[in-house]
C-alpha positions as CSV (number, residue, x, y, z in Angstrom):
1,X,36.5,64.4,163.4
2,X,40.0,62.7,163.5
3,X,41.6,65.7,162.2
4,X,40.0,68.0,164.7
5,X,40.9,65.4,167.4
6,X,44.5,65.6,166.2
7,X,44.7,69.2,166.6
8,X,43.5,69.0,170.2
9,X,46.0,66.2,170.7
10,X,43.3,63.9,171.7
11,X,43.6,61.6,169.0
12,X,45.6,58.9,170.7
13,X,42.8,58.2,173.0
14,X,40.8,56.5,170.1
15,X,43.5,53.9,170.1
16,X,44.9,53.2,173.6
17,X,43.3,51.6,176.4
18,X,43.0,53.1,179.9
19,X,45.9,52.6,182.1
20,X,45.4,49.9,185.0
21,X,45.8,51.4,188.5
22,X,46.2,49.1,191.6
23,X,44.1,49.5,194.6
24,X,47.3,49.8,196.9
25,X,49.1,52.1,194.5
26,X,50.8,54.8,196.5
27,X,52.8,56.5,193.8
28,X,51.6,60.0,193.3
29,X,52.9,60.3,189.7
30,X,51.1,57.0,188.7
31,X,47.8,58.2,190.3
32,X,48.2,61.9,188.6
33,X,48.8,60.2,185.2
34,X,45.9,57.9,185.5
35,X,43.6,61.2,186.3
36,X,45.0,63.1,183.4
37,X,44.3,60.1,181.2
38,X,40.7,59.8,182.5
39,X,40.4,63.7,182.0
40,X,41.5,63.5,178.3
41,X,39.5,60.3,177.8
42,X,36.4,62.1,179.0
43,X,36.9,65.1,176.7
44,X,37.7,63.0,173.6
45,X,34.6,61.0,174.0
46,X,32.3,63.7,174.4
47,X,33.7,65.4,171.4
48,X,32.9,62.5,169.3
49,X,29.5,61.8,171.0
50,X,28.6,65.7,170.2
51,X,29.1,65.3,166.5
52,X,26.6,62.6,166.5
53,X,23.1,63.0,165.5
54,X,20.7,62.9,168.5
55,X,19.3,59.2,167.6
56,X,23.1,58.0,167.5
57,X,23.9,59.7,170.6
58,X,21.3,57.7,172.6
59,X,22.6,54.6,171.4
60,X,26.2,55.2,171.7
61,X,26.4,57.5,174.9
62,X,26.6,54.0,176.9
63,X,30.1,53.7,175.7
64,X,32.6,54.3,178.4
65,X,35.9,55.4,176.7
66,X,36.8,56.9,173.5
67,X,38.4,54.0,172.2
68,X,35.6,51.7,172.7
69,X,33.2,54.2,171.2
70,X,35.4,54.7,168.1
71,X,35.8,51.1,167.4
72,X,32.3,50.6,167.8
73,X,31.6,53.4,165.2
74,X,34.5,52.4,163.2
75,X,33.0,48.7,162.5
76,X,29.4,49.7,161.9
77,X,30.0,52.6,159.3
78,X,33.9,52.5,157.7
79,X,33.7,50.7,154.3
80,X,36.6,47.9,154.0
81,X,39.5,48.5,151.9
82,X,38.2,46.1,149.3
83,X,34.9,48.1,148.9
84,X,36.9,51.4,148.6
85,X,39.2,49.9,145.8
86,X,36.2,48.7,143.9
87,X,34.4,51.8,143.9
88,X,37.6,54.0,142.9
89,X,38.2,51.7,140.1
90,X,34.5,51.9,139.0
91,X,34.9,56.0,138.8
92,X,38.3,55.5,136.7
93,X,36.4,53.3,134.2
94,X,33.4,55.3,134.0
95,X,34.9,58.7,133.5
96,X,34.4,60.2,130.3
97,X,34.6,63.8,129.2
98,X,32.4,65.9,127.7
99,X,32.0,69.1,125.5
100,X,30.0,71.3,127.7
101,X,33.2,71.6,130.0
102,X,36.6,72.8,129.4
103,X,39.1,69.4,128.8
104,X,41.6,71.0,131.6
105,X,39.0,71.2,134.1
106,X,38.3,67.7,133.4
107,X,41.5,66.5,133.3
108,X,42.1,67.7,136.8
109,X,39.1,66.0,138.0
110,X,40.7,62.7,136.3
111,X,43.8,63.3,138.0
112,X,42.1,63.2,141.7
113,X,40.7,60.0,140.8
114,X,44.4,58.8,139.8
115,X,45.4,60.1,143.1
116,X,42.9,58.3,145.0
117,X,44.0,55.0,143.1
118,X,47.3,55.5,144.2
119,X,46.4,56.0,147.9
120,X,44.4,52.6,147.9
121,X,48.2,51.0,147.0
122,X,47.5,50.3,143.2
123,X,50.2,51.7,141.2
124,X,49.4,52.8,137.4
125,X,52.5,53.6,135.1
126,X,53.0,57.1,133.4
127,X,52.4,55.7,130.0
128,X,49.2,54.1,131.1
129,X,47.9,57.5,132.8
130,X,48.7,59.4,129.7
131,X,46.7,56.6,127.1
132,X,44.1,56.8,129.4
133,X,43.4,60.5,129.6
134,X,43.9,60.6,125.7
135,X,41.0,57.8,125.3
136,X,38.8,59.8,127.4
137,X,38.8,63.1,125.4
138,X,35.6,64.5,124.1
139,X,34.1,63.9,120.6
140,X,35.0,66.8,119.1
141,X,38.6,66.3,119.9
142,X,38.5,63.2,117.7
143,X,41.1,64.8,115.4
144,X,43.4,65.7,117.9
145,X,43.2,62.5,119.9
146,X,44.2,60.6,116.7
147,X,47.3,63.0,116.1
148,X,48.2,62.0,119.8
149,X,47.8,58.4,119.6
150,X,49.9,58.0,116.5
151,X,52.7,60.4,118.0
152,X,56.0,58.6,118.2
153,X,57.5,60.8,120.9
154,X,56.6,59.5,124.5
155,X,55.0,62.2,126.4
156,X,54.4,62.2,130.4
157,X,51.6,63.6,132.0
158,X,52.7,66.9,132.3
159,X,53.5,67.5,128.7
160,X,50.1,65.8,127.8
161,X,48.6,68.7,129.9
162,X,50.4,71.3,128.1
163,X,49.5,70.0,124.5
164,X,45.9,69.8,125.8
165,X,46.2,73.5,127.2
166,X,47.3,74.8,124.0
167,X,45.0,73.1,121.9
168,X,42.3,74.5,124.0
169,X,43.3,77.9,123.9
170,X,43.5,77.7,119.9
171,X,39.9,76.5,119.8
172,X,38.6,79.4,122.0
173,X,40.6,81.9,119.7
174,X,39.0,80.3,116.7
175,X,35.5,80.9,118.2
176,X,36.0,84.3,119.1
177,X,37.1,85.2,115.5
178,X,34.0,83.3,114.0
179,X,31.5,85.3,116.5
180,X,31.4,88.7,114.8
181,X,30.5,87.2,111.5
182,X,27.8,84.8,113.3
183,X,26.5,88.1,114.8
184,X,26.2,89.9,111.3
185,X,24.6,87.0,109.8
186,X,21.9,87.2,112.7
187,X,21.5,90.9,112.0
188,X,20.7,90.3,108.5
189,X,18.1,87.6,109.3
190,X,16.1,89.7,111.6
191,X,16.3,92.8,109.2
192,X,15.0,90.6,106.3
193,X,12.3,89.2,108.5
194,X,11.3,92.6,109.8
195,X,10.6,93.5,105.7
196,X,8.9,90.6,105.1
197,X,6.7,91.2,108.0
198,X,5.5,94.6,106.7
199,X,5.2,93.2,103.1
200,X,3.1,90.3,104.6
201,X,0.8,92.0,106.9
202,X,-1.0,95.0,105.6
203,X,-1.7,98.1,107.4
204,X,-5.0,98.1,109.6
205,X,-5.2,101.8,109.8
206,X,-8.8,101.8,107.8
207,X,-10.2,99.4,110.3
208,X,-10.9,101.9,112.7
209,X,-12.7,104.5,110.4
210,X,-15.1,101.4,109.1
211,X,-15.9,100.2,112.7
212,X,-17.1,104.0,113.5
213,X,-18.5,104.6,110.1
214,X,-22.1,104.1,111.5
215,X,-21.8,106.5,114.4
216,X,-22.1,109.6,112.3
217,X,-25.4,108.3,110.5
218,X,-28.0,111.3,109.6
219,X,-30.8,110.9,112.0
220,X,-32.9,113.7,110.6
221,X,-35.8,113.7,108.1
222,X,-35.5,114.3,104.2
223,X,-37.8,117.3,102.9
224,X,-38.1,115.6,99.4
225,X,-39.4,112.1,100.5
226,X,-40.3,112.7,103.9
227,X,-38.1,109.8,105.0
228,X,-35.7,109.5,108.1
229,X,-32.2,108.4,107.8
230,X,-30.7,110.6,104.9
231,X,-30.1,114.2,103.7
232,X,-32.2,115.5,100.5
233,X,-28.7,115.7,98.8
234,X,-28.8,111.9,98.8
235,X,-32.3,111.3,98.3
236,X,-33.0,109.2,95.2
237,X,-36.4,111.1,94.4
238,X,-34.4,114.0,93.8
239,X,-32.0,112.4,91.1
240,X,-35.1,111.2,89.3
241,X,-36.9,114.6,89.5
242,X,-34.0,116.0,88.0
243,X,-33.5,113.4,85.4
244,X,-37.4,113.9,84.4
245,X,-36.3,117.7,83.4
246,X,-33.7,116.9,81.2
247,X,-34.1,116.5,77.7
248,X,-33.3,113.5,75.6
249,X,-30.1,113.7,73.7
250,X,-31.6,112.9,69.9
251,X,-34.3,115.8,70.8
252,X,-31.4,118.2,71.5
253,X,-29.5,117.3,68.6
254,X,-32.8,118.0,66.6
255,X,-33.3,121.3,67.9
256,X,-29.7,122.4,67.3
257,X,-30.1,121.3,63.4
258,X,-33.3,123.2,63.1
259,X,-31.5,126.5,64.6
260,X,-28.6,126.0,62.3
261,X,-30.8,125.5,59.3
262,X,-33.1,128.6,59.9
263,X,-29.8,130.6,60.4
264,X,-28.5,129.5,56.8
265,X,-31.7,130.3,55.2
266,X,-32.0,133.9,56.5
267,X,-28.4,134.6,55.3
268,X,-29.4,133.6,51.7
269,X,-30.4,136.5,49.4
270,X,-33.3,135.1,47.6
271,X,-35.1,137.2,44.9
272,X,-38.9,137.7,45.6
273,X,-41.2,137.7,42.7
274,X,-44.5,139.7,42.8
275,X,-47.4,138.8,40.5
276,X,-50.1,141.2,39.8
277,X,-53.5,139.4,38.8
């Protein structure tokens, strides 16, 4: 709000009191200056009131001058300098970098806190700022942190940021180089898993045939046993009848032997003896 009033050249009415005008004043320039001041004070006061919430507007609309209105708001809502300093110092001490964000972006956030500390009148040396940033690096940067700690050459804040940027670029390039190998390993795992799934789970193509097997059942009547539910070619009585007509195996062998024997006897040339009585 203060910046907006400054652009309108009205910020000076927040700190200056209204000029006094005597009743018997006859100087036209003095009277005109007072009128100009009242008009500018009216604008400045209403700009501030319009920026407030409705409930606050009703509470502060009774203030007659912009200075009186601004002083009452400043007294109620503005934090004292000691509170601001404690808040900024707390942010400085609690700030820690994490691995989920880039280091350079987090360094920029930390630099904002350092600027706020300087704005509150607290000065920090360059060596202290460099040491604080090194100490707040994320856990994955432990080795590089130790390297910076034991480095003998002194660095300013700009040199440290350059070192951090180079190290972060190297880490990103290494990750990109390792990505193709990781993708190949994932593809091999997926292919192996598909093969194992094929071996592990048998085909279910015959289940449908088993389900619909009973739908084609014969509902006619067998002409051999007069029973319903099967054909004559599948009838058990037919098999029994056919087996009854078959000769036993040992009888068949005996008949064959007799046929061979009669055939051999027929081929013999035996003399016939005829006797006369």
